[in-house]
C-alpha positions in Angstrom: -14.7 1.2 3.8 -12.1 -1.4 3.0 -9.6 -2.4 5.7 -6.6 -4.7 5.3 -5.0 -5.7 8.6 -1.8 -7.6 8.6 -0.4 -9.8 11.4 2.3 -12.4 11.9 5.5 -10.4 11.5 8.3 -10.5 13.9 12.0 -11.4 14.5 13.3 -14.7 13.3 16.7 -16.3 12.7 17.9 -17.0 9.2 16.6 -20.3 8.0 13.4 -19.9 10.1 9.8 -19.4 9.0 7.0 -17.0 9.5 3.4 -16.8 8.3 1.8 -13.5 7.6 -1.9 -13.0 7.5 -4.1 -10.3 6.1 -7.7 -10.0 7.1 -9.9 -8.0 4.7 -13.0 -6.3 5.7 -15.4 -4.3 3.6 -16.1 -4.7 -0.1 -13.1 -5.0 -2.3 -15.3 -5.5 -5.4 -13.0 -3.3 -7.4 -10.1 -5.7 -6.8 -9.6 -9.1 -8.5 -6.3 -10.0 -6.8 -4.5 -9.7 -3.5 -0.8 -9.8 -2.7 2.1 -8.8 -0.6 4.6 -6.1 -1.2 7.7 -5.4 0.9 9.9 -2.3 1.5 13.3 -2.3 3.1 14.9 1.0 4.3 16.3 2.9 1.4 14.8 0.6 -1.2 11.7 0.8 -3.4 8.6 -1.1 -2.5 8.5 -4.4 -4.4 5.8 -7.0 -5.2 6.7 -10.2 -3.5 3.7 -12.4 -4.3 0.2 -12.1 -5.6 -2.8 -14.3 -6.2 -6.0 -13.9 -8.1 -9.3 -13.9 -6.2 -11.0 -15.9 -9.0 -11.3 -19.7 -9.0 -8.2 -19.9 -11.1 -6.0 -18.9 -8.2 -3.3 -17.7 -10.5 -0.2 -16.8 -8.6 2.9 -14.6 -9.1 6.2 -14.7 -7.2 9.2 -12.5 -7.3 12.3 -14.5 -8.4 13.9 -13.7 -5.0 11.3 -15.7 -3.1 10.4 -18.5 -5.5 10.5 -21.9 -3.8 10.6 -20.3 -0.3 7.4 -18.3 -0.1 3.8 -19.5 -0.7 0.8 -17.3 -1.0 -2.7 -18.6 -0.4 -6.1 -17.3 0.4 -9.2 -18.3 2.2 -12.1 -16.6 0.5 -14.6 -17.7 3.1 -12.6 -16.0 5.8 -11.5 -13.1 3.6 -8.0 -13.8 4.6 -4.7 -13.8 2.7 -1.6 -15.6 3.8 2.1 -15.6 3.1 4.1 -18.6 4.3 7.7 -17.7 4.4 10.3 -20.4 4.8 14.1 -20.5 4.7 14.1 -16.8 5.5 17.2 -14.8 4.8 18.5 -11.5 6.3 17.7 -9.8 2.9 14.0 -10.7 3.4 13.9 -8.2 6.3 11.4 -5.4 5.4 8.0 -4.0 6.1 5.5 -6.3 4.5 2.3 -4.8 3.1 -0.9 -6.5 2.2 -2.5 -5.1 -1.0 -5.6 -5.6 -3.0 -6.1 -4.5 -6.6 -6.0 -5.7 -10.2 -3.6 -7.3 -12.7 -2.1 -9.5 -10.0 -1.8 -6.4 -7.8 0.4 -4.5 -10.2 -2.4 -2.0 -9.8 -3.2 -1.4 -6.1 -6.5 -0.1 -4.9 -6.1 -0.8 -1.2 -3.1 -1.0 1.2 -2.7 -2.5 4.7 -0.7 -0.7 7.3 2.2 -3.1 7.2 3.9 -5.7 9.4 7.6 -5.8 10.1 9.7 -8.9 9.4 13.3 -9.0 10.7 15.6 -11.9 9.9 18.8 -12.1 11.9 21.9 -13.7 10.6 
């Protein structure tokens, strides 16, 4: 059974930083990428960043976070990270770790989410 467990969310002032972590357990052999989605109240869930699990480490970032967020992975620890800098109030959302295919545009596994709140 696959489990994705997020941590690192919290309350931060605008301009601040947070690092999210996602620990994966179990076999995710059906997935070749991992990433982070977010969903704010009343809005659709959106893909924020993704990274391939292969050695290429291909990444994807939503335009809204380019230059501010960095996704990385530690395959030995089965852990995914999202470093978020220069946070804005509009970054406030529930952040979900995901594993799947095609840079996580196809999701096979979801985490339970971690809340990020950015105060102005």
